[in-house]
C-alpha positions, 0 to 999 in steps of 0.5 A: 906638148908644152905648158902654156905658163910656164914653157916646160916641155913636159906636160902631159895628157891627163883624161880624155873625152871620149864621144863616139870612139873619139875624145872631144877634148882631153883634159893637160896639165903640168907637172911643174907648176900644175896648171891644166887645162883643156884642149878646146878652151880658147889659145889664151889658156892652150898656147903659149904662144898667145898667153897672157905674159902676165900670168907667166910663171918663170921656174924661179917664181915656182921655187919661191912661191909658196906651198899650196895651201891645206884643203880646210875641214868640213863644217860642222854639219856638212856631208862629207861628199861621196868618194870617188870611182876607186876612192879608198877613203878608209885610209888615214894619214 
């Protein structure tokens, strides 16, 4: 499947929402530009043919992009969110 944003042809299905044995939507993500979308979104978000040209990324633009910013620490007094199923919060970096 092709990424609508960078035209990389190896976008992947990350997960699907099952309903009665059939997936009603899928979440897809591009491993090159990290764009993610649901299969049920409008063609301007899901189709390379309809994706807005001003938001398209080239391999050169991706390579030249700065690093993704780190998530800042929680503010004092804000409780830590619950761990996701299967997430190990005991590991430290």
